Every structure is written in structure tokens, then in C-alpha cells.
C-alpha positions as CSV (number, residue, x, y, z in Angstrom):
1,M,8.9,-22.5,-5.8
2,N,7.3,-19.4,-4.3
3,E,3.9,-21.0,-4.6
4,S,4.9,-23.9,-2.4
5,R,6.1,-21.6,0.3
6,K,2.9,-19.6,0.4
7,R,0.6,-20.7,3.2
8,D,-3.0,-21.2,2.6
9,D,-5.1,-19.9,5.5
10,S,-8.2,-21.8,4.6
11,N,-7.0,-25.0,6.3
12,L,-5.9,-23.3,9.5
13,S,-8.0,-23.7,12.7
14,P,-9.9,-20.7,13.9
15,T,-7.6,-20.4,16.8
16,L,-4.5,-20.2,14.6
17,K,-6.2,-17.7,12.3
18,K,-7.0,-15.5,15.3
19,T,-3.4,-15.8,16.6
20,K,-2.0,-14.9,13.2
21,E,-4.3,-11.9,13.0
22,V,-3.4,-10.7,16.5
23,T,0.3,-11.1,15.8
24,G,0.0,-9.1,12.7
25,D,-1.9,-6.3,14.5
26,S,0.7,-6.3,17.3
27,A,3.5,-5.9,14.8
28,I,1.8,-3.0,13.2
29,A,1.1,-1.4,16.6
30,M,4.8,-1.7,17.5
31,E,6.0,-0.3,14.2
32,L,3.8,2.8,13.8
33,P,5.1,4.9,16.7
34,F,8.7,4.5,15.4
35,T,7.4,5.6,11.9
36,L,5.9,8.7,13.3
37,V,8.7,9.7,15.6
38,G,11.3,8.9,13.0
39,A,9.8,11.2,10.4
40,I,9.6,14.1,12.9
41,L,13.2,13.6,14.2
42,L,14.6,13.3,10.7
43,A,12.9,16.4,9.3
44,G,13.4,18.4,12.5
45,G,17.1,17.4,12.6
46,A,17.5,18.5,9.0
47,G,15.9,21.8,9.9
48,Y,18.2,22.1,12.9
49,L,21.3,21.6,10.7
50,L,19.9,24.0,8.1
51,D,19.4,26.6,10.9
52,R,22.9,26.2,12.2
53,W,24.4,26.4,8.7
54,L,22.4,29.6,7.8
55,N,22.7,31.1,11.3
56,T,18.9,31.6,11.6
57,K,16.5,31.3,14.4
58,P,14.9,27.8,14.6
59,I,12.4,28.6,11.9
60,F,13.6,25.8,9.6
61,M,13.5,23.3,12.5
62,I,9.9,24.2,13.2
63,I,8.8,24.2,9.6
64,L,10.6,21.0,8.7
65,G,9.5,19.4,12.0
66,A,5.9,20.2,11.2
67,L,6.3,18.8,7.7
68,G,7.8,15.7,9.2
69,F,4.8,15.4,11.5
70,I,2.5,15.6,8.6
71,A,4.5,13.1,6.6
72,G,4.6,10.7,9.6
73,V,0.8,10.9,10.2
74,R,0.2,10.3,6.5
75,E,2.5,7.3,6.6
76,V,0.8,5.9,9.7
77,I,-2.6,6.3,8.0
78,R,-1.4,4.6,4.9
79,R,0.0,1.6,6.8
80,L,-3.1,1.1,8.9
81,P,-5.1,-1.9,7.6
82,G,-8.5,-1.0,6.1
83,K,-10.7,-3.1,8.3
């Protein structure tokens, strides 16, 4: 049943192929900023809560925020299509 639902791109017109490609690229472009910012906010927020709990300066927020940035950039690079 899954095979019948799969679409074969070989019988599409060049215009439809280009439209499908642009739509996919647009979806990726809209998703990637949220991936990066989400990783930074999640890790930085965890660091903020850890700093409040331990009554420390914002060292954990800075460290975890930087780790979130690195993880976000890594995820963005992983999701980019290899064209």
C-alpha cells in the first residue's frame, strides 16, 4: 500500500519538479532558524535554572548556552541538503 502512495518524480514536468524543489528548500529555510534558536534557548534556560538553584553567577547559563549554540549549529549543518 505504501508503494502506491509514493510518487514517482520521473513523470513530472520540469516545472513541477522545480516547484517541488523550491518548496522543499523553502521548508528547510523556514525550519532551520527555529532549530538553532530553540537549542540555544533550551540549553541557556537550563543553565539559568541551574544557576538559580545553586545561587551561582550566570556561569552555567553561559556554558550551557554556548553548548546549545554548538549543538544548534551542528544540527543545522546536519539538516542541510548535500547539494
